[in-house]
PDB file of N, CA, C and O in Angstrom, chain B, residues numbered from 101:
ATOM      1  N   MET B 101      -3.777 -23.439  54.110  1.00  0.00           N
ATOM      2  CA  MET B 101      -2.575 -23.168  53.377  1.00  0.00           C
ATOM      3  C   MET B 101      -1.387 -23.427  54.295  1.00  0.00           C
ATOM      4  O   MET B 101      -1.372 -23.005  55.452  1.00  0.00           O
ATOM      5  N   GLN B 102      -0.396 -24.127  53.757  1.00  0.00           N
ATOM      6  CA  GLN B 102       0.771 -24.453  54.556  1.00  0.00           C
ATOM      7  C   GLN B 102       2.033 -23.983  53.859  1.00  0.00           C
ATOM      8  O   GLN B 102       2.148 -24.025  52.634  1.00  0.00           O
ATOM      9  N   VAL B 103       2.970 -23.538  54.668  1.00  0.00           N
ATOM     10  CA  VAL B 103       4.288 -23.164  54.175  1.00  0.00           C
ATOM     11  C   VAL B 103       5.292 -23.799  55.112  1.00  0.00           C
ATOM     12  O   VAL B 103       5.238 -23.597  56.325  1.00  0.00           O
ATOM     13  N   SER B 104       6.208 -24.568  54.548  1.00  0.00           N
ATOM     14  CA  SER B 104       7.204 -25.219  55.395  1.00  0.00           C
ATOM     15  C   SER B 104       8.399 -24.291  55.590  1.00  0.00           C
ATOM     16  O   SER B 104       8.814 -23.582  54.673  1.00  0.00           O
ATOM     17  N   VAL B 105       8.941 -24.312  56.804  1.00  0.00           N
ATOM     18  CA  VAL B 105      10.094 -23.483  57.139  1.00  0.00           C
ATOM     19  C   VAL B 105      11.315 -24.396  57.171  1.00  0.00           C
ATOM     20  O   VAL B 105      11.377 -25.344  57.954  1.00  0.00           O
ATOM     21  N   CYS B 106      12.285 -24.096  56.307  1.00  0.00           N
ATOM     22  CA  CYS B 106      13.500 -24.900  56.243  1.00  0.00           C
ATOM     23  C   CYS B 106      14.659 -24.113  56.852  1.00  0.00           C
ATOM     24  O   CYS B 106      14.825 -22.926  56.571  1.00  0.00           O
ATOM     25  N   ASP B 107      15.444 -24.767  57.674  1.00  0.00           N
ATOM     26  CA  ASP B 107      16.640 -24.176  58.280  1.00  0.00           C
ATOM     27  C   ASP B 107      16.340 -22.883  59.034  1.00  0.00           C
ATOM     28  O   ASP B 107      17.151 -21.957  59.014  1.00  0.00           O
ATOM     29  N   ASN B 108      15.204 -22.808  59.690  1.00  0.00           N
ATOM     30  CA  ASN B 108      14.794 -21.624  60.461  1.00  0.00           C
ATOM     31  C   ASN B 108      14.821 -20.350  59.629  1.00  0.00           C
ATOM     32  O   ASN B 108      15.066 -19.268  60.163  1.00  0.00           O
ATOM     33  N   ASN B 109      14.575 -20.466  58.337  1.00  0.00           N
ATOM     34  CA  ASN B 109      14.569 -19.310  57.454  1.00  0.00           C
ATOM     35  C   ASN B 109      13.138 -18.781  57.351  1.00  0.00           C
ATOM     36  O   ASN B 109      12.399 -19.108  56.422  1.00  0.00           O
ATOM     37  N   ILE B 110      12.772 -17.961  58.325  1.00  0.00           N
ATOM     38  CA  ILE B 110      11.406 -17.443  58.409  1.00  0.00           C
ATOM     39  C   ILE B 110      11.135 -16.417  57.314  1.00  0.00           C
ATOM     40  O   ILE B 110      10.013 -16.330  56.815  1.00  0.00           O
ATOM     41  N   ASP B 111      12.131 -15.652  56.939  1.00  0.00           N
ATOM     42  CA  ASP B 111      11.943 -14.625  55.906  1.00  0.00           C
ATOM     43  C   ASP B 111      11.530 -15.250  54.579  1.00  0.00           C
ATOM     44  O   ASP B 111      10.620 -14.756  53.914  1.00  0.00           O
ATOM     45  N   GLN B 112      12.187 -16.322  54.200  1.00  0.00           N
ATOM     46  CA  GLN B 112      11.853 -16.984  52.944  1.00  0.00           C
ATOM     47  C   GLN B 112      10.455 -17.598  53.020  1.00  0.00           C
ATOM     48  O   GLN B 112       9.692 -17.523  52.057  1.00  0.00           O
ATOM     49  N   ALA B 113      10.118 -18.201  54.155  1.00  0.00           N
ATOM     50  CA  ALA B 113       8.791 -18.795  54.323  1.00  0.00           C
ATOM     51  C   ALA B 113       7.714 -17.716  54.251  1.00  0.00           C
ATOM     52  O   ALA B 113       6.642 -17.942  53.689  1.00  0.00           O
ATOM     53  N   PHE B 114       7.997 -16.551  54.816  1.00  0.00           N
ATOM     54  CA  PHE B 114       7.030 -15.454  54.775  1.00  0.00           C
ATOM     55  C   PHE B 114       6.832 -14.965  53.340  1.00  0.00           C
ATOM     56  O   PHE B 114       5.708 -14.659  52.943  1.00  0.00           O
ATOM     57  N   ARG B 115       7.921 -14.887  52.555  1.00  0.00           N
ATOM     58  CA  ARG B 115       7.810 -14.479  51.158  1.00  0.00           C
ATOM     59  C   ARG B 115       6.984 -15.479  50.361  1.00  0.00           C
ATOM     60  O   ARG B 115       6.172 -15.088  49.523  1.00  0.00           O
ATOM     61  N   VAL B 116       7.187 -16.763  50.618  1.00  0.00           N
ATOM     62  CA  VAL B 116       6.425 -17.802  49.923  1.00  0.00           C
ATOM     63  C   VAL B 116       4.943 -17.685  50.284  1.00  0.00           C
ATOM     64  O   VAL B 116       4.078 -17.803  49.416  1.00  0.00           O
ATOM     65  N   LEU B 117       4.655 -17.454  51.563  1.00  0.00           N
ATOM     66  CA  LEU B 117       3.263 -17.303  52.004  1.00  0.00           C
ATOM     67  C   LEU B 117       2.607 -16.102  51.335  1.00  0.00           C
ATOM     68  O   LEU B 117       1.469 -16.194  50.873  1.00  0.00           O
ATOM     69  N   LYS B 118       3.315 -14.973  51.279  1.00  0.00           N
ATOM     70  CA  LYS B 118       2.760 -13.781  50.625  1.00  0.00           C
ATOM     71  C   LYS B 118       2.470 -14.042  49.156  1.00  0.00           C
ATOM     72  O   LYS B 118       1.439 -13.610  48.639  1.00  0.00           O
ATOM     73  N   LYS B 119       3.366 -14.741  48.485  1.00  0.00           N
ATOM     74  CA  LYS B 119       3.171 -15.046  47.068  1.00  0.00           C
ATOM     75  C   LYS B 119       1.946 -15.933  46.860  1.00  0.00           C
ATOM     76  O   LYS B 119       1.171 -15.723  45.927  1.00  0.00           O
ATOM     77  N   LYS B 120       1.776 -16.932  47.742  1.00  0.00           N
ATOM     78  CA  LYS B 120       0.611 -17.818  47.641  1.00  0.00           C
ATOM     79  C   LYS B 120      -0.682 -17.042  47.876  1.00  0.00           C
ATOM     80  O   LYS B 120      -1.676 -17.258  47.183  1.00  0.00           O
ATOM     81  N   LEU B 121      -0.666 -16.141  48.852  1.00  0.00           N
ATOM     82  CA  LEU B 121      -1.853 -15.333  49.135  1.00  0.00           C
ATOM     83  C   LEU B 121      -2.178 -14.410  47.966  1.00  0.00           C
ATOM     84  O   LEU B 121      -3.350 -14.196  47.655  1.00  0.00           O
ATOM     85  N   GLN B 122      -1.158 -13.863  47.317  1.00  0.00           N
ATOM     86  CA  GLN B 122      -1.394 -12.988  46.159  1.00  0.00           C
ATOM     87  C   GLN B 122      -2.000 -13.771  45.019  1.00  0.00           C
ATOM     88  O   GLN B 122      -2.918 -13.285  44.358  1.00  0.00           O
ATOM     89  N   ARG B 123      -1.508 -14.976  44.771  1.00  0.00           N
ATOM     90  CA  ARG B 123      -2.050 -15.800  43.689  1.00  0.00           C
ATOM     91  C   ARG B 123      -3.519 -16.129  43.920  1.00  0.00           C
ATOM     92  O   ARG B 123      -4.304 -16.176  42.973  1.00  0.00           O
ATOM     93  N   GLU B 124      -3.891 -16.357  45.180  1.00  0.00           N
ATOM     94  CA  GLU B 124      -5.281 -16.678  45.493  1.00  0.00           C
ATOM     95  C   GLU B 124      -6.181 -15.458  45.496  1.00  0.00           C
ATOM     96  O   GLU B 124      -7.404 -15.591  45.451  1.00  0.00           O
ATOM     97  N   GLY B 125      -5.599 -14.280  45.548  1.00  0.00           N
ATOM     98  CA  GLY B 125      -6.400 -13.064  45.576  1.00  0.00           C
ATOM     99  C   GLY B 125      -6.942 -12.725  46.950  1.00  0.00           C
ATOM    100  O   GLY B 125      -8.019 -12.142  47.071  1.00  0.00           O
ATOM    101  N   ALA B 126      -6.214 -13.080  47.967  1.00  0.00           N
ATOM    102  CA  ALA B 126      -6.673 -12.855  49.332  1.00  0.00           C
ATOM    103  C   ALA B 126      -6.484 -11.407  49.780  1.00  0.00           C
ATOM    104  O   ALA B 126      -7.260 -10.913  50.599  1.00  0.00           O
ATOM    105  N   PHE B 127      -5.465 -10.717  49.257  1.00  0.00           N
ATOM    106  CA  PHE B 127      -5.191  -9.353  49.716  1.00  0.00           C
ATOM    107  C   PHE B 127      -6.305  -8.368  49.349  1.00  0.00           C
ATOM    108  O   PHE B 127      -6.721  -7.592  50.209  1.00  0.00           O
ATOM    109  N   PRO B 128      -6.803  -8.368  48.114  1.00  0.00           N
ATOM    110  CA  PRO B 128      -7.914  -7.448  47.819  1.00  0.00           C
ATOM    111  C   PRO B 128      -9.156  -7.753  48.656  1.00  0.00           C
ATOM    112  O   PRO B 128      -9.873  -6.843  49.073  1.00  0.00           O
ATOM    113  N   GLU B 129      -9.400  -9.034  48.894  1.00  0.00           N
ATOM    114  CA  GLU B 129     -10.562  -9.403  49.701  1.00  0.00           C
ATOM    115  C   GLU B 129     -10.395  -8.928  51.144  1.00  0.00           C
ATOM    116  O   GLU B 129     -11.358  -8.473  51.761  1.00  0.00           O
ATOM    117  N   MET B 130      -9.190  -9.031  51.681  1.00  0.00           N
ATOM    118  CA  MET B 130      -8.955  -8.562  53.048  1.00  0.00           C
ATOM    119  C   MET B 130      -9.161  -7.057  53.142  1.00  0.00           C
ATOM    120  O   MET B 130      -9.714  -6.560  54.123  1.00  0.00           O
ATOM    121  N   ARG B 131      -8.707  -6.321  52.099  1.00  0.00           N
ATOM    122  CA  ARG B 131      -8.883  -4.873  52.098  1.00  0.00           C
ATOM    123  C   ARG B 131     -10.366  -4.509  52.079  1.00  0.00           C
ATOM    124  O   ARG B 131     -10.785  -3.555  52.734  1.00  0.00           O
ATOM    125  N   LEU B 132     -11.151  -5.269  51.331  1.00  0.00           N
ATOM    126  CA  LEU B 132     -12.590  -4.987  51.256  1.00  0.00           C
ATOM    127  C   LEU B 132     -13.284  -5.265  52.587  1.00  0.00           C
ATOM    128  O   LEU B 132     -14.247  -4.584  52.938  1.00  0.00           O
ATOM    129  N   ARG B 133     -12.809  -6.248  53.319  1.00  0.00           N
ATOM    130  CA  ARG B 133     -13.454  -6.631  54.573  1.00  0.00           C
ATOM    131  C   ARG B 133     -12.971  -5.838  55.781  1.00  0.00           C
ATOM    132  O   ARG B 133     -13.474  -6.032  56.887  1.00  0.00           O
ATOM    133  N   GLU B 134     -12.008  -4.951  55.585  1.00  0.00           N
ATOM    134  CA  GLU B 134     -11.491  -4.170  56.708  1.00  0.00           C
ATOM    135  C   GLU B 134     -12.559  -3.264  57.307  1.00  0.00           C
ATOM    136  O   GLU B 134     -12.619  -3.090  58.524  1.00  0.00           O
ATOM    137  N   ALA B 135     -13.397  -2.691  56.456  1.00  0.00           N
ATOM    138  CA  ALA B 135     -14.407  -1.754  56.938  1.00  0.00           C
ATOM    139  C   ALA B 135     -15.715  -2.027  56.209  1.00  0.00           C
ATOM    140  O   ALA B 135     -15.728  -2.609  55.124  1.00  0.00           O
ATOM    141  N   PHE B 136     -16.807  -1.601  56.816  1.00  0.00           N
ATOM    142  CA  PHE B 136     -18.120  -1.790  56.208  1.00  0.00           C
ATOM    143  C   PHE B 136     -18.236  -0.928  54.964  1.00  0.00           C
ATOM    144  O   PHE B 136     -17.792   0.220  54.936  1.00  0.00           O
ATOM    145  N   GLU B 137     -18.838  -1.502  53.945  1.00  0.00           N
ATOM    146  CA  GLU B 137     -19.042  -0.788  52.698  1.00  0.00           C
ATOM    147  C   GLU B 137     -20.548  -0.625  52.493  1.00  0.00           C
ATOM    148  O   GLU B 137     -21.289  -1.608  52.481  1.00  0.00           O
ATOM    149  N   LYS B 138     -20.987   0.602  52.335  1.00  0.00           N
ATOM    150  CA  LYS B 138     -22.416   0.856  52.176  1.00  0.00           C
ATOM    151  C   LYS B 138     -22.917   0.201  50.896  1.00  0.00           C
ATOM    152  O   LYS B 138     -22.180   0.115  49.913  1.00  0.00           O
ATOM    153  N   PRO B 139     -24.168  -0.263  50.901  1.00  0.00           N
ATOM    154  CA  PRO B 139     -24.706  -0.962  49.727  1.00  0.00           C
ATOM    155  C   PRO B 139     -24.604  -0.187  48.412  1.00  0.00           C
ATOM    156  O   PRO B 139     -24.233  -0.789  47.405  1.00  0.00           O
ATOM    157  N   PRO B 140     -24.916   1.133  48.363  1.00  0.00           N
ATOM    158  CA  PRO B 140     -24.765   1.815  47.074  1.00  0.00           C
ATOM    159  C   PRO B 140     -23.310   1.902  46.601  1.00  0.00           C
ATOM    160  O   PRO B 140     -23.032   1.839  45.404  1.00  0.00           O
ATOM    161  N   VAL B 141     -22.391   2.046  47.555  1.00  0.00           N
ATOM    162  CA  VAL B 141     -20.975   2.103  47.205  1.00  0.00           C
ATOM    163  C   VAL B 141     -20.518   0.733  46.699  1.00  0.00           C
ATOM    164  O   VAL B 141     -19.754   0.642  45.738  1.00  0.00           O
ATOM    165  N   LYS B 142     -20.987  -0.318  47.348  1.00  0.00           N
ATOM    166  CA  LYS B 142     -20.641  -1.679  46.951  1.00  0.00           C
ATOM    167  C   LYS B 142     -21.162  -1.972  45.548  1.00  0.00           C
ATOM    168  O   LYS B 142     -20.461  -2.559  44.723  1.00  0.00           O
ATOM    169  N   LYS B 143     -22.392  -1.558  45.292  1.00  0.00           N
ATOM    170  CA  LYS B 143     -22.995  -1.788  43.980  1.00  0.00           C
ATOM    171  C   LYS B 143     -22.234  -1.044  42.891  1.00  0.00           C
ATOM    172  O   LYS B 143     -22.004  -1.593  41.813  1.00  0.00           O
ATOM    173  N   ALA B 144     -21.841   0.197  43.158  1.00  0.00           N
ATOM    174  CA  ALA B 144     -21.088   0.991  42.182  1.00  0.00           C
ATOM    175  C   ALA B 144     -19.718   0.371  41.932  1.00  0.00           C
ATOM    176  O   ALA B 144     -19.261   0.326  40.790  1.00  0.00           O
ATOM    177  N   ARG B 145     -19.059  -0.106  42.983  1.00  0.00           N
ATOM    178  CA  ARG B 145     -17.750  -0.744  42.829  1.00  0.00           C
ATOM    179  C   ARG B 145     -17.863  -2.014  41.995  1.00  0.00           C
ATOM    180  O   ARG B 145     -17.055  -2.249  41.096  1.00  0.00           O
ATOM    181  N   GLN B 146     -18.867  -2.831  42.294  1.00  0.00           N
ATOM    182  CA  GLN B 146     -19.051  -4.070  41.545  1.00  0.00           C
ATOM    183  C   GLN B 146     -19.353  -3.787  40.079  1.00  0.00           C
ATOM    184  O   GLN B 146     -18.883  -4.504  39.196  1.00  0.00           O
ATOM    185  N   LYS B 147     -20.135  -2.743  39.819  1.00  0.00           N
ATOM    186  CA  LYS B 147     -20.465  -2.396  38.449  1.00  0.00           C
ATOM    187  C   LYS B 147     -19.213  -1.939  37.693  1.00  0.00           C
ATOM    188  O   LYS B 147     -18.999  -2.341  36.549  1.00  0.00           O
ATOM    189  N   SER B 148     -18.391  -1.107  38.326  1.00  0.00           N
ATOM    190  CA  SER B 148     -17.178  -0.634  37.660  1.00  0.00           C
ATOM    191  C   SER B 148     -16.199  -1.793  37.440  1.00  0.00           C
ATOM    192  O   SER B 148     -15.516  -1.833  36.417  1.00  0.00           O
ATOM    193  N   GLU B 149     -16.123  -2.730  38.384  1.00  0.00           N
ATOM    194  CA  GLU B 149     -15.254  -3.891  38.208  1.00  0.00           C
ATOM    195  C   GLU B 149     -15.732  -4.751  37.045  1.00  0.00           C
ATOM    196  O   GLU B 149     -14.920  -5.261  36.272  1.00  0.00           O
ATOM    197  N   ALA B 150     -17.048  -4.913  36.918  1.00  0.00           N
ATOM    198  CA  ALA B 150     -17.604  -5.709  35.822  1.00  0.00           C
ATOM    199  C   ALA B 150     -17.308  -5.049  34.476  1.00  0.00           C
ATOM    200  O   ALA B 150     -16.978  -5.730  33.505  1.00  0.00           O
ATOM    201  N   ILE B 151     -17.428  -3.726  34.423  1.00  0.00           N
ATOM    202  CA  ILE B 151     -17.144  -3.003  33.180  1.00  0.00           C
ATOM    203  C   ILE B 151     -15.672  -3.174  32.802  1.00  0.00           C
ATOM    204  O   ILE B 151     -15.355  -3.409  31.636  1.00  0.00           O
ATOM    205  N   SER B 152     -14.784  -3.057  33.773  1.00  0.00           N
ATOM    206  CA  SER B 152     -13.361  -3.191  33.471  1.00  0.00           C
ATOM    207  C   SER B 152     -13.034  -4.621  33.034  1.00  0.00           C
ATOM    208  O   SER B 152     -12.193  -4.821  32.158  1.00  0.00           O
ATOM    209  N   ARG B 153     -13.692  -5.616  33.638  1.00  0.00           N
ATOM    210  CA  ARG B 153     -13.485  -7.001  33.204  1.00  0.00           C
ATOM    211  C   ARG B 153     -13.924  -7.194  31.758  1.00  0.00           C
ATOM    212  O   ARG B 153     -13.227  -7.834  30.970  1.00  0.00           O
ATOM    213  N   GLN B 154     -15.092  -6.632  31.411  1.00  0.00           N
ATOM    214  CA  GLN B 154     -15.599  -6.762  30.048  1.00  0.00           C
ATOM    215  C   GLN B 154     -14.668  -6.082  29.045  1.00  0.00           C
ATOM    216  O   GLN B 154     -14.418  -6.617  27.965  1.00  0.00           O
ATOM    217  N   ARG B 155     -14.155  -4.903  29.401  1.00  0.00           N
ATOM    218  CA  ARG B 155     -13.232  -4.192  28.515  1.00  0.00           C
ATOM    219  C   ARG B 155     -11.946  -4.986  28.317  1.00  0.00           C
ATOM    220  O   ARG B 155     -11.408  -5.055  27.212  1.00  0.00           O
ATOM    221  N   LYS B 156     -11.462  -5.583  29.404  1.00  0.00           N
ATOM    222  CA  LYS B 156     -10.246  -6.380  29.318  1.00  0.00           C
ATOM    223  C   LYS B 156     -10.465  -7.593  28.414  1.00  0.00           C
ATOM    224  O   LYS B 156      -9.609  -7.912  27.588  1.00  0.00           O
ATOM    225  N   LEU B 157     -11.611  -8.271  28.565  1.00  0.00           N
ATOM    226  CA  LEU B 157     -11.923  -9.411  27.709  1.00  0.00           C
ATOM    227  C   LEU B 157     -12.029  -8.989  26.247  1.00  0.00           C
ATOM    228  O   LEU B 157     -11.563  -9.702  25.358  1.00  0.00           O
ATOM    229  N   ALA B 158     -12.639  -7.835  25.997  1.00  0.00           N
ATOM    230  CA  ALA B 158     -12.783  -7.341  24.628  1.00  0.00           C
ATOM    231  C   ALA B 158     -11.408  -7.036  24.028  1.00  0.00           C
ATOM    232  O   ALA B 158     -11.157  -7.347  22.863  1.00  0.00           O
ATOM    233  N   ARG B 159     -10.508  -6.420  24.828  1.00  0.00           N
ATOM    234  CA  ARG B 159      -9.160  -6.140  24.343  1.00  0.00           C
ATOM    235  C   ARG B 159      -8.431  -7.426  23.992  1.00  0.00           C
ATOM    236  O   ARG B 159      -7.783  -7.512  22.949  1.00  0.00           O
ATOM    237  N   LYS B 160      -8.536  -8.429  24.863  1.00  0.00           N
ATOM    238  CA  LYS B 160      -7.872  -9.699  24.612  1.00  0.00           C
ATOM    239  C   LYS B 160      -8.441 -10.373  23.365  1.00  0.00           C
ATOM    240  O   LYS B 160      -7.697 -10.914  22.546  1.00  0.00           O
ATOM    241  N   ARG B 161      -9.769 -10.334  23.229  1.00  0.00           N
ATOM    242  CA  ARG B 161     -10.431 -10.942  22.075  1.00  0.00           C
ATOM    243  C   ARG B 161      -9.967 -10.267  20.787  1.00  0.00           C
ATOM    244  O   ARG B 161      -9.675 -10.941  19.799  1.00  0.00           O
ATOM    245  N   LEU B 162      -9.901  -8.942  20.801  1.00  0.00           N
ATOM    246  CA  LEU B 162      -9.463  -8.184  19.628  1.00  0.00           C
ATOM    247  C   LEU B 162      -8.006  -8.489  19.298  1.00  0.00           C
ATOM    248  O   LEU B 162      -7.648  -8.644  18.130  1.00  0.00           O
ATOM    249  N   GLN B 163      -7.174  -8.575  20.319  1.00  0.00           N
ATOM    250  CA  GLN B 163      -5.769  -8.880  20.105  1.00  0.00           C
ATOM    251  C   GLN B 163      -5.611 -10.289  19.521  1.00  0.00           C
ATOM    252  O   GLN B 163      -4.789 -10.502  18.629  1.00  0.00           O
ATOM    253  N   ARG B 164      -6.391 -11.243  20.019  1.00  0.00           N
ATOM    254  CA  ARG B 164      -6.335 -12.598  19.499  1.00  0.00           C
ATOM    255  C   ARG B 164      -6.751 -12.641  18.032  1.00  0.00           C
ATOM    256  O   ARG B 164      -6.139 -13.343  17.227  1.00  0.00           O
ATOM    257  N   GLU B 165      -7.791 -11.890  17.689  1.00  0.00           N
ATOM    258  CA  GLU B 165      -8.267 -11.844  16.305  1.00  0.00           C
ATOM    259  C   GLU B 165      -7.207 -11.223  15.408  1.00  0.00           C
ATOM    260  O   GLU B 165      -7.005 -11.685  14.286  1.00  0.00           O
ATOM    261  N   ASP B 166      -6.528 -10.183  15.881  1.00  0.00           N
ATOM    262  CA  ASP B 166      -5.484  -9.532  15.094  1.00  0.00           C
ATOM    263  C   ASP B 166      -4.315 -10.499  14.847  1.00  0.00           C
ATOM    264  O   ASP B 166      -3.731 -10.506  13.763  1.00  0.00           O
ATOM    265  N   LEU B 167      -3.980 -11.308  15.852  1.00  0.00           N
ATOM    266  CA  LEU B 167      -2.886 -12.254  15.689  1.00  0.00           C
ATOM    267  C   LEU B 167      -3.256 -13.345  14.683  1.00  0.00           C
ATOM    268  O   LEU B 167      -2.406 -13.809  13.923  1.00  0.00           O
ATOM    269  N   ILE B 168      -4.511 -13.745  14.682  1.00  0.00           N
ATOM    270  CA  ILE B 168      -4.961 -14.805  13.783  1.00  0.00           C
ATOM    271  C   ILE B 168      -5.009 -14.314  12.351  1.00  0.00           C
ATOM    272  O   ILE B 168      -4.584 -15.026  11.441  1.00  0.00           O
ATOM    273  N   THR B 169      -5.526 -13.097  12.130  1.00  0.00           N
ATOM    274  CA  THR B 169      -5.718 -12.595  10.774  1.00  0.00           C
ATOM    275  C   THR B 169      -4.456 -12.010  10.160  1.00  0.00           C
ATOM    276  O   THR B 169      -4.359 -11.936   8.936  1.00  0.00           O
ATOM    277  N   SER B 170      -3.499 -11.596  10.956  1.00  0.00           N
ATOM    278  CA  SER B 170      -2.293 -10.983  10.387  1.00  0.00           C
ATOM    279  C   SER B 170      -1.412 -12.064   9.740  1.00  0.00           C
ATOM    280  O   SER B 170      -1.256 -13.153  10.294  1.00  0.00           O
ATOM    281  N   PRO B 171      -0.836 -11.757   8.563  1.00  0.00           N
ATOM    282  CA  PRO B 171      -0.033 -12.776   7.862  1.00  0.00           C
ATOM    283  C   PRO B 171       1.318 -12.983   8.450  1.00  0.00           C
ATOM    284  O   PRO B 171       2.086 -13.808   7.956  1.00  0.00           O
TER     285      PRO B 171
END
């Protein structure tokens, strides 16, 4: 990943870098890798994340159906 610095404006370049890292999802991954996570804790976290993803997809699907069927 590259960020160009124009006119020695390091603050702006740093903001651009942070935004790019957020879009890629690097911050949550860095937080997870900071410390060792025990296998049962990891499994429980992954399961809860999967459930929340499924619920979010179901909400979106329901909302899309409501938009299509409403006159």
